[in-house]
N, C-alpha and C positions, 0 to 999 in steps of 0.2 A: 632436657628441653627447658628453655627459659620462657616464662610467660610474664608479660607486663599487663597489669590491669589498667585499662584506659579509664574506666569509670566504675565506681562501686555500684552494686545492685541496690535498687531502692526496695526496702523490705515490704512496703505496702502495695507493690505492683508486681504482676507476673512478668516473667522474662519477655513474653510476647508483647505485653502492654509497654514495656520499656523500649523494645525495639521499635514499635510503632511510634512511640512518643519521640524517639530520636529522629525519626523520619517525618515528624510533624503530621502523623496520622493517628487514628483512634480505632477502637474495636469495630466500629461500624464499617470501616473500610474492608475488613475481611469478608463480611457477608453482604457487601453493598448490593442493593437491588433497585427496583424502579423508584424508590423514594428519592433517588438522586438523579432521575431523568429530568432533563429540561424539555420545554415544549418546542418541537421542531418548527412550529409556526412562527417562532421568534427569529428564524433565520431570515436575513435580508433577502429580498426578492422571492420570498415564499409564495406570495399571492400570484406573482407573475408565473412562477413555476407551476403552480396549481392550474392556472389557466392554460398553460402550455400542454399539460397532461390532459386536461379536459378537452382540448381541441383534438388531441389524438383519439380520444374515446368517441368523440362526436363525428369525426370524419369517416366516411365510408372508404374502406380499403386504403388506409394511409400507408405510405412507404416510410418505414421507421428503421433507423440503424442505431446501434449502440457501439461506440468506439471502445475497444478494449486496451487499456494501458498495460505496459509490459512489466508488471510485477504482481506479487500476490495480492496486494490491495486492489490493483486494477482488475484482476481476474474475478475476485470476490465481489467487488462493487458492480461490475458489469453483469455478473450472474444475478445479483440481487435485483437490479433494475429489470432484467429480462423476466425473472420469475414473478415479480410483483405485477408487471404489466400483463403477463399472461393470466395471472390469477384474477385480475379485474376483467380482462377481455380475452378469453381463450382463443378466439379466431384471429387475433392480431398477428399479422405477418411481420416478424422481426428478423433482422440480420445483424451479425456481428461484423465489425470491421477490425481486422487484426493483421499483423505483418510479421515478417521475419525480423530477427535481431532485437536488440534491447533498445527500442525506439520509444520515446515518450512524446505525448502531445498528439494533436489531431493530424490524421494522415490524409491530406487534401486529395492526393492522387488516387486514393482508394474510395473516396466518397462519390457515390453515383450522382450524376448531374440532375436526375429526376427525383431525388430524394425529397420527401416532405419535411421530415423531422430527424434531427441528429441529437442524440443524447451522449454526453461525454462525461463519464464519472472518473474521478481521481486524476484529472489532468486538465490542461488547456485554459486555466484561469487568465493567463496573460498572453493570449494569442489573438489579440484583436484584429490584426491584419488578415490572418487566415479566416477568422470569423466573417469579416467583411466580404472577402472574396466568395465565400460559400453563401452568404446572405444574398449576394447579387444574383445568385442562381435560384433564389426563392426558397432556400433551405433555412428552416428555423432551428435554432440551436439552444439546448439547455446544458449548462455545465454544472456538475455537482462535484465540487473539488474541495481540497483542504490545504493546498500549497500556497505559499506566499504570492501575493498579487503585486505585479509591477506595472501592469497595463490595464487601465480602466476604460479605455476607448474601444468599446466593442458593442456590436448589435446583439450579441448572445445574452441570454439570461444567465447570470453567474450567481450561483448559490454557494457561498464559501464563508465559513466563520471568520476568515481573515479579511473579508471585505471591510473597507474602512468605515462603512455605515452599518455593519452587522453588530447587533447587540447580543447575539447568542453567547452565553458565558463560557462555554467549553470550546477553547481554541485548539484543543488537542484531539479532536475527532479524526479518525482515519477517513479515507475516501468513502469506504463502505459505511462508516459511521454517519457521514453527511447524507449519503443516500438514504440510510435507515431513518434518520430523524425527519427528513423531508417527507418520505412516504408514510411515516407514522402520523405526521401532522395531517396529510391528505386524508388518510383513513379515519382519523379522529373527526375531521370535519364532516364526513359523510356517515359517521357512526358504524364503521365496519372494521374488521381486522384481517387484512390480507398481507400483513408485514411481520407478525411475530415469529413465524416459522423461519424467517431469514436471519434471526439474531446470531445463529452459529457462524454465518458468513461474516458478520460484523466482528465477532470474537476473533476469528482467524485473521482478518485484516488488521485489527488493532494490535495484535501480538506481532504479526509478521512485519508490519510497517514500523514497529518499535515506537508506538505512540505511548505516551506516559500513562502507566497504570497507577500512578499516585493520584491521578484525577479520578474522583469518585464516580462520575458518570461512566468513564471508560471501564473502570473496574466492575461496575454493575453490568455493563453490556457484555463483558467477558464472562463474568460469573453466570449470568442467565443464559448466554449463548452456549457455553460448554456444558451446561446442565440439560440442555434440550437440543440435542444434535439431530437435525432433520436432513441435511444435505446428503444426497446419495453418494457423491464422490468421497466426501470426508468419512462417511459411515463405512464405506468399503475399505478405505485406508485403515481405519481403526480395527476392523475385523480381520484384515489380512496381514497387518504388521505385527510380528510376534512380540515386539517390544511393548505394544499397546494393548494386547489382549487382556481382558479381565482387570484392567487398571483404570483408575479414575482419570478422566481426560482433564488436563490442566494446561496452563500457558506454556510450560516447558515442552510438552508433547507437540504443541503447535509450532513453537519456535525452532526446535531442534530436529523434528522428524517430518512434519507435513509441509510447512512453509518452504524448506529447502528444496523439496520436490517441485513445487510450483516455480520457484525462482530459477531453478535449473532449466525448466521448460522455457521460461521467458528469455533466457540468455542463449540457449543453444538449439532449441527446437525450430522447425520450419513453421510457416504460417498454418499449413494444413494440420500439423501435429498440435499446435496451440488451439486450433479450432476444435479438435477432438477433445481436448481438456475442457473447453467451454461447454461442449455438448454433454459431456459427462457431468459437469457441475450443475447443469440445468435439467438433468435427468432424461435427455433425449436418446442416449445410448447407454449400454451397460458399462458400469464403471470399472469392472475388473481388468479388462484389457488396457484401459487407460492408466490404471495404477502401474501395470507392468511397463508400459511405455515411459511413464514418468520416472520409474526406478532405473530404467535403462539409460535415459538421458542424464539423470543425476550421476550415474556411474561414470559416464563419459566425461562429465564436468570434473568429477573428483580425480580421475586419472590425469586430466590436463593440469589440474591444480597441483597435484602431487609431483608432477614432472618439472614444473617451473618455479614453485615457491622456494625450494632449497637453493636454487641457482640465484634467485634474487637476493636471498638472505646472505649468501656467500659473497656476492658482489658488494653488498652494503658493508659487510664486515671488512673485506679487503681494503676498501677505500675509506674505512672508518666513517662512512656516511650515516651509520646507525647512531653516531654520537650527536648528530644534529638535533635541534629542537623540533624540526619538521622533517619527516622522511620524504625525500624526493628522489625518484629513480625512474628509469625507463623500463618498459615491459619487454620481455623476450618476444621475438617474432613468433615463437611457437605458441604463445598464449592467445587463445581465442579472444577477439576484441570484446565480445559481449561479456567475458569473464573478468574484465579489467577491474570493475567495481568490487567484485567478490574478493580478488587478491588484495586490492587496496584496503578493504575492510580487515582481512586477515593480518596484514602488516600493521595496521593501526592498533589492532588488539594485541598483537605480539609485542610491539614496542611501546604501547601505551602513549602514542604520539600521533598528532595529525599526519596524514599521509597523502601524497600526490603521486599517482602512478600513471604514466602516460607513454606515448610514442610519437615520433615525428610524423607529421602529415603535411606535405608541402612545406610551407615556411613556418608552420605552427607546431606546438607541442600540445597534443590533446590527450585527454584521459579522464580519470576519476579521482575525486577527492573524498576522503573519509576521515572522520574524527572520532573521538571517544568522549564519554562522560567525564567531567572534571578535567578537561584538557587544559594544557598550559595556554592554549589559544581558545578564548571563550566561544567564539563563533567562527569556525574555519572558513565558511562560505563568505561571510562579511569581511574577514581578514584578507581573503584573496581578492575580493572586489576592490577593497580600499587600498590595496598595495599598488594599484596601477600597472601591474604586470600581466594582467589577463584581459583578453579581448571579450570574454564572455564566461560567466559562471552562473549555473542554474542548479536548482534543487531545493529541497525543503530545508 
């Protein structure tokens, strides 16, 4: 075996210090803690959001719904909102709004007309038209999101570090991270702590949504969250999964074992099955049967993936399409539509190239785009938008 030394070791530094230095980090990053937390009250629209929550607490028998976005970050952020509100006001009647399929954004057709308050975590920053229609029914809306904003014309209160007027320094928060920093600020204002027990949900979301762990605040949230696991569903998973018993919980465990279970549910499960997961997340039902359900759905997804991925690869190779700088191909009819993004991600990882996987729908080609770190296309989403070949491109 031939080995080429890329860089000589520096004698006055440990190997760990040298690896960190190469990544522009330091030893503080490894054990990052609350020293690196920023004040959630610096989020733009924080005061308006605080008043929104205050009105919920003051109103007698308010009708409140939480929109659940269809990914691991959406599930964890919605759970965090629910658990925090219940901690403050146990008698509060809350409902989840959730749907079949891998759908993102507010689900207007599922929002009750007589609703008083709608909270949308991890989605809907740029859905002003939908917000206006709901507002006309008297529904007040709070968005706690982390995606790019393209539409600022909305009656909703949008709290998002990407807001053009937001000075919050960490632009890499997950959806649950935005929820956490907002509720942390609220609790700090009234000198209470009804939020710290939710930090494990933030850790799950940060890892599952592939937010940058080079960010010191994100690393601190993950460190502290995984050292103090409170969530009943996550606890049950750790106790029942033989790979995790008696092991330290780390981001790898979340990324490769737990998050894929949630993501499989968001793609293939029915609305009723997803609601069961949410009820287990918030401790309203026993988590063990839910873990069994999640494992079953994940197995179904894996079998579908295993049957179609080799066929796509063979087609690419036969046409020498794998030689292109961007992988572009159509999905087999047997691939579940909700799994298109999963397979696109697998192809991007396998070929280390940006990938677009889709299918014909009417006169359009629709599907999912995925890219990789250090891609030959710096920002694949922007590249697609600027090409003029797409009617619509969305995503983080």
